MARBA-3410 file (N, C-alpha, C, O; in Angstrom, 1 decimal):
116
128.4,-71.1,13.4,129.4,-70.2,12.8,129.1,-70.1,11.3,129.3,-69.0,10.7 ~ 128.8,-71.2,10.7,128.6,-71.2,9.2,127.4,-70.3,8.8,127.5,-69.6,7.8 ~ 126.4,-70.3,9.7,125.2,-69.5,9.4,125.6,-68.0,9.5,125.2,-67.2,8.6 ~ 126.4,-67.6,10.4,126.9,-66.3,10.6,127.7,-65.9,9.4,127.5,-64.8,8.8 ~ 128.6,-66.7,9.0,129.5,-66.4,7.8,128.6,-66.3,6.6,128.9,-65.4,5.8
127.7,-67.1,6.4,126.8,-67.1,5.2,126.0,-65.8,5.2,125.8,-65.1,4.2 ~ 125.5,-65.4,6.4,124.7,-64.1,6.6,125.6,-62.9,6.2,125.1,-62.0,5.5 ~ 126.8,-62.9,6.7,127.7,-61.8,6.4,128.0,-61.7,4.9,128.0,-60.6,4.4 ~ 128.2,-62.9,4.3,128.5,-62.9,2.9,127.3,-62.4,2.1,127.5,-61.6,1.1 ~ 126.1,-62.8,2.5,124.9,-62.3,1.8,124.7,-60.8,1.9,124.4,-60.1,1.0
125.0,-60.3,3.1,124.9,-58.9,3.3,125.9,-58.1,2.4,125.6,-57.1,1.8 ~ 127.2,-58.6,2.4,128.2,-58.0,1.6,127.8,-58.0,0.1,127.9,-57.0,-0.6 ~ 127.3,-59.1,-0.4,126.9,-59.2,-1.8,125.7,-58.3,-2.0,125.7,-57.5,-3.1 ~ 124.7,-58.2,-1.1,123.6,-57.3,-1.3,124.0,-55.9,-1.3,123.5,-55.1,-2.1 ~ 125.0,-55.5,-0.5,125.5,-54.1,-0.4,126.1,-53.8,-1.7,125.9,-52.6,-2.2
126.9,-54.7,-2.3,127.5,-54.4,-3.6,126.4,-54.2,-4.7,126.5,-53.3,-5.5 ~ 125.4,-55.0,-4.7,124.3,-54.9,-5.7,123.6,-53.6,-5.5,123.2,-53.0,-6.5 ~ 123.2,-53.3,-4.3,122.5,-52.0,-4.0,123.4,-50.8,-4.4,122.9,-49.9,-5.1 ~ 124.6,-50.9,-4.0,125.5,-49.8,-4.4,125.6,-49.6,-5.9,125.5,-48.5,-6.4 ~ 125.8,-50.7,-6.6,125.9,-50.7,-8.1,124.7,-50.2,-8.8,124.8,-49.5,-9.7
123.5,-50.5,-8.2,122.3,-50.1,-8.9,121.9,-48.7,-8.5,121.4,-47.9,-9.3 ~ 122.0,-48.3,-7.2,121.6,-47.0,-6.8,122.5,-45.9,-7.3,122.1,-44.9,-7.7 ~ 123.8,-46.2,-7.3,124.8,-45.2,-7.7,125.2,-45.5,-9.1,126.4,-45.6,-9.4 ~ 124.3,-45.7,-10.0,124.5,-46.0,-11.4,125.5,-45.0,-12.1,126.2,-45.3,-13.0 ~ 125.5,-43.7,-11.6,126.3,-42.7,-12.2,127.8,-43.0,-11.9,128.7,-42.5,-12.6
128.1,-43.9,-10.9,129.5,-44.2,-10.6,129.9,-45.5,-11.3,131.0,-46.0,-11.0 ~ 129.1,-46.0,-12.2,129.5,-47.3,-12.8,130.8,-47.3,-13.6,131.4,-48.3,-13.7 ~ 131.3,-46.1,-14.0,132.6,-46.0,-14.7,133.7,-45.6,-13.7,134.8,-45.4,-14.1 ~ 133.3,-45.3,-12.5,134.3,-44.9,-11.5,135.0,-46.1,-10.9,134.6,-47.2,-11.0 ~ 136.0,-45.8,-10.1,136.8,-46.8,-9.4,136.6,-46.6,-7.9,136.9,-45.5,-7.4
136.1,-47.5,-7.2,135.7,-47.4,-5.8,136.9,-48.0,-5.0,137.4,-49.1,-5.2 ~ 137.4,-47.2,-4.0,138.4,-47.6,-3.1,137.8,-48.5,-2.0,136.9,-48.1,-1.3 ~ 138.3,-49.8,-2.0,137.7,-50.8,-1.1,138.8,-51.3,-0.2,139.7,-51.9,-0.6 ~ 138.5,-51.1,1.1,139.5,-51.6,2.1,139.4,-53.1,2.4,140.3,-53.7,3.0 ~ 138.3,-53.7,1.9,138.1,-55.1,2.1,138.6,-56.0,1.0,138.7,-57.2,1.1
139.0,-55.4,-0.1,139.4,-56.2,-1.3,140.9,-56.3,-1.3,141.7,-55.4,-1.0 ~ 141.4,-57.5,-1.6,142.8,-57.7,-1.7,143.3,-57.7,-3.2,144.5,-57.8,-3.4 ~ 142.4,-57.4,-4.1,142.8,-57.3,-5.5,142.1,-56.2,-6.2,141.1,-55.7,-5.7 ~ 142.7,-55.7,-7.3,142.0,-54.7,-8.1,141.1,-55.5,-9.1,141.5,-56.5,-9.6 ~ 139.9,-54.9,-9.3,139.0,-55.6,-10.2,138.4,-54.5,-11.2,138.1,-53.4,-10.7
138.3,-54.9,-12.4,137.6,-54.0,-13.4,136.7,-54.7,-14.3,136.9,-55.9,-14.6 ~ 135.7,-54.0,-14.7,134.8,-54.5,-15.8,134.9,-53.7,-17.0,134.2,-53.9,-18.0 ~ 135.8,-52.8,-17.0,136.0,-51.8,-18.1,137.2,-52.1,-19.0,138.3,-51.7,-18.7 ~ 136.9,-52.9,-20.0,138.0,-53.4,-20.8,138.7,-52.4,-21.7,139.9,-52.5,-21.9 ~ 138.0,-51.4,-22.1,138.6,-50.5,-23.1,139.7,-49.5,-22.5,140.5,-49.0,-23.3
139.8,-49.4,-21.2,140.8,-48.6,-20.6,142.1,-49.3,-20.2,143.0,-48.7,-19.8 ~ 142.1,-50.6,-20.4,143.2,-51.4,-20.0,144.2,-51.6,-21.1,143.9,-51.5,-22.3 ~ 145.5,-51.9,-20.7,146.5,-52.2,-21.6,147.4,-53.3,-21.1,147.4,-53.6,-19.9 ~ 148.2,-53.9,-22.0,149.1,-55.0,-21.6,148.2,-56.2,-21.1,148.5,-56.7,-20.0 ~ 147.3,-56.6,-21.9,146.4,-57.7,-21.5,147.1,-59.1,-21.5,147.8,-59.4,-22.4
146.8,-59.9,-20.4,147.3,-61.2,-20.4,146.2,-62.1,-19.9,145.6,-61.8,-18.9 ~ 145.9,-63.2,-20.7,144.8,-64.1,-20.2,145.1,-64.7,-18.9,146.3,-65.0,-18.6 ~ 144.1,-64.9,-18.1,144.3,-65.5,-16.7,144.4,-67.0,-16.8,143.7,-67.6,-17.7 ~ 145.2,-67.6,-16.0,145.2,-69.1,-15.9,143.8,-69.5,-15.5,143.1,-68.8,-14.8 ~ 143.4,-70.7,-15.9,142.1,-71.3,-15.6,141.8,-71.4,-14.1,140.7,-71.3,-13.7
142.9,-71.5,-13.3,142.6,-71.7,-11.9,142.5,-70.4,-11.2,142.2,-70.4,-10.0 ~ 142.7,-69.3,-11.8,142.5,-68.0,-11.2,141.0,-67.6,-11.0,140.3,-67.4,-12.0 ~ 140.5,-67.6,-9.8,139.1,-67.4,-9.5,138.9,-66.3,-8.5,139.8,-65.9,-7.8 ~ 137.7,-65.7,-8.5,137.3,-64.7,-7.6,136.1,-65.1,-6.9,135.1,-65.5,-7.5 ~ 136.1,-65.0,-5.6,134.9,-65.3,-4.8,133.9,-64.2,-4.9,134.1,-63.1,-4.6
132.7,-64.6,-5.4,131.6,-63.6,-5.7,130.3,-64.2,-5.5,130.0,-65.3,-6.2 ~ 129.4,-63.6,-4.7,128.1,-64.2,-4.5,128.1,-65.6,-4.0,127.2,-66.4,-4.4 ~ 129.0,-65.9,-3.1,129.0,-67.3,-2.5,129.6,-68.3,-3.5,129.5,-69.5,-3.1 ~ 130.1,-68.0,-4.6,130.6,-68.9,-5.6,131.9,-68.3,-6.1,132.4,-67.3,-5.7 ~ 132.5,-69.1,-7.0,133.8,-68.6,-7.6,133.6,-68.4,-9.1,133.0,-69.2,-9.8
134.1,-67.2,-9.6,134.0,-66.9,-11.0,135.4,-66.9,-11.5,136.3,-66.5,-10.9 ~ 135.5,-67.2,-12.8,136.8,-67.3,-13.5,137.2,-65.8,-13.9,136.4,-65.2,-14.6 ~ 138.4,-65.4,-13.5,138.9,-64.1,-13.9,139.3,-64.3,-15.4,140.0,-65.3,-15.7 ~ 138.9,-63.4,-16.3,139.2,-63.6,-17.7,140.6,-63.2,-18.1,141.2,-63.8,-19.0 ~ 141.2,-62.3,-17.4,142.5,-61.8,-17.7,143.0,-60.8,-16.7,142.3,-60.4,-15.8
144.2,-60.3,-17.0,144.8,-59.3,-16.2,145.4,-58.2,-17.1,145.9,-58.5,-18.2 ~ 145.3,-57.0,-16.6,145.8,-55.8,-17.4,146.3,-54.8,-16.4,146.1,-54.8,-15.2 ~ 147.0,-53.8,-17.0,147.4,-52.6,-16.3,146.5,-51.5,-16.6,145.8,-51.5,-17.6 ~ 146.4,-50.5,-15.7,145.5,-49.4,-15.9,146.0,-48.1,-15.3,146.6,-48.2,-14.2 ~ 145.8,-47.0,-16.0,146.1,-45.7,-15.4,144.7,-45.1,-15.0,143.8,-45.0,-15.8
144.6,-44.6,-13.7,143.4,-43.9,-13.3,143.9,-42.5,-12.8,145.0,-42.3,-12.3 ~ 143.0,-41.6,-13.0,143.2,-40.2,-12.6,142.4,-39.9,-11.3,141.2,-40.4,-11.3 ~ 143.0,-39.2,-10.4,142.2,-38.8,-9.2,142.7,-37.4,-8.8,143.8,-37.0,-9.2 ~ 141.8,-36.8,-8.0,142.2,-35.5,-7.5,142.1,-35.6,-6.0,141.1,-36.0,-5.4 ~ 143.2,-35.2,-5.3,143.3,-35.3,-3.9,142.5,-34.2,-3.2,142.1,-33.2,-3.9
142.2,-34.4,-1.9,141.5,-33.4,-1.2,142.2,-32.0,-1.2,143.4,-31.9,-1.0 ~ 141.4,-31.0,-1.6,142.0,-29.6,-1.6,142.9,-29.4,-2.8,143.4,-28.3,-2.9 ~ 143.0,-30.3,-3.7,143.8,-30.2,-4.9,142.9,-29.9,-6.2,141.8,-30.4,-6.2 ~ 143.5,-29.2,-7.1,142.7,-29.0,-8.4,143.3,-29.8,-9.5,142.5,-30.2,-10.4 ~ 144.6,-30.1,-9.5,145.2,-30.8,-10.6,145.1,-32.3,-10.4,145.6,-32.8,-9.3
144.6,-33.0,-11.3,144.5,-34.5,-11.1,145.9,-35.2,-11.2,146.8,-34.7,-11.9 ~ 146.0,-36.3,-10.5,147.2,-37.1,-10.6,146.9,-38.4,-11.2,145.7,-38.8,-11.2 ~ 147.9,-39.0,-11.8,147.7,-40.3,-12.4,148.3,-41.4,-11.5,149.4,-41.3,-11.1 ~ 147.6,-42.5,-11.3,148.0,-43.6,-10.6,148.0,-44.8,-11.5,147.0,-45.2,-12.1 ~ 149.1,-45.5,-11.6,149.2,-46.7,-12.5,149.0,-47.9,-11.6,149.7,-48.2,-10.7
148.0,-48.7,-11.9,147.7,-50.0,-11.2,148.1,-51.1,-12.1,147.8,-51.2,-13.3 ~ 148.8,-52.1,-11.5,149.2,-53.3,-12.2,148.5,-54.5,-11.9,148.0,-54.7,-10.7 ~ 148.3,-55.4,-12.8,147.6,-56.7,-12.7,146.2,-56.5,-12.1,145.9,-57.1,-11.0 ~ 145.4,-55.8,-12.8,144.0,-55.6,-12.5,143.2,-56.8,-13.0,143.4,-57.2,-14.2 ~ 142.4,-57.5,-12.2,141.6,-58.6,-12.7,140.5,-58.1,-13.5,139.7,-57.2,-13.1
140.3,-58.7,-14.7,139.2,-58.3,-15.6,138.1,-59.3,-15.5,138.3,-60.5,-15.8 ~ 136.9,-58.8,-15.2,135.7,-59.6,-15.2,134.6,-58.7,-15.6,134.1,-57.8,-14.7 ~ 134.1,-58.8,-16.8,133.1,-57.8,-17.3,131.7,-57.8,-16.6,131.1,-56.7,-16.6 ~ 131.4,-58.8,-15.9,130.0,-58.8,-15.2,130.1,-58.4,-13.8,129.1,-58.4,-13.1 ~ 131.3,-58.0,-13.3,131.4,-57.6,-11.9,130.7,-56.2,-11.8,130.8,-55.4,-12.7
129.9,-56.0,-10.7,129.1,-54.7,-10.7,129.9,-53.4,-10.5,129.4,-52.4,-10.9 ~ 131.1,-53.5,-10.0,131.9,-52.3,-9.7,133.3,-52.4,-10.2,133.8,-53.6,-10.4 ~ 134.0,-51.3,-10.4,135.4,-51.3,-10.5,136.0,-51.0,-9.2,135.7,-50.0,-8.5 ~ 136.9,-51.9,-8.7,137.5,-51.8,-7.4,139.0,-51.5,-7.4,139.7,-52.2,-8.1 ~ 139.4,-50.6,-6.5,140.8,-50.3,-6.2,141.0,-50.8,-4.8,140.3,-50.4,-3.9
141.9,-51.8,-4.7,142.2,-52.3,-3.4,143.1,-51.4,-2.5,144.2,-51.1,-2.8 ~ 142.5,-50.9,-1.4,143.3,-50.1,-0.5,144.4,-50.9,0.1,145.5,-50.4,0.4 ~ 144.2,-52.2,0.4,145.3,-53.1,0.9,146.5,-53.1,0.1,147.6,-53.0,0.5 ~ 146.3,-53.2,-1.3,147.4,-53.2,-2.2,148.1,-51.8,-2.3,149.3,-51.7,-2.3 ~ 147.3,-50.8,-2.3,147.9,-49.4,-2.3,148.7,-49.2,-1.0,149.8,-48.6,-1.1
148.2,-49.6,0.1,148.9,-49.4,1.4,150.3,-50.2,1.4,151.3,-49.7,1.9 ~ 150.3,-51.4,0.8,151.5,-52.2,0.7,152.5,-51.5,-0.1,153.7,-51.6,0.1 ~ 152.1,-50.7,-1.1,153.0,-49.9,-1.9,153.4,-48.6,-1.3,154.1,-47.8,-1.9 ~ 152.9,-48.3,-0.1,153.2,-47.0,0.5,152.3,-45.9,0.1,152.6,-44.7,0.4 ~ 151.2,-46.2,-0.5,150.2,-45.1,-0.9,149.1,-45.2,0.0,148.3,-46.2,0.1
148.9,-44.1,0.8,147.7,-44.1,1.7,147.2,-42.7,1.6,146.2,-42.4,2.3
END
């Protein structure tokens, strides 16, 4: 079972790396991820209300744990299907880690808030 878990983890990490490198144009975009339970950003300049993270706050990445540097809030704009006018969505407590390959919006957290 451990071999299978390790293989799945390696595939997931490789998919993120491929996605981040192939879709370089999306590097400043926020990707809706149904598998993530947290919001993650590498984009510090768009964040506000920064709070340093406790030392024990870690994120599992590439089979290891990395220290989250802090948390901030963020406003992102999106345009719904068939809509022309963008809407603003405020996300709270986004984990900031500058070396993460993508900016992630957690579908799980949005759904808990009634946004689907």
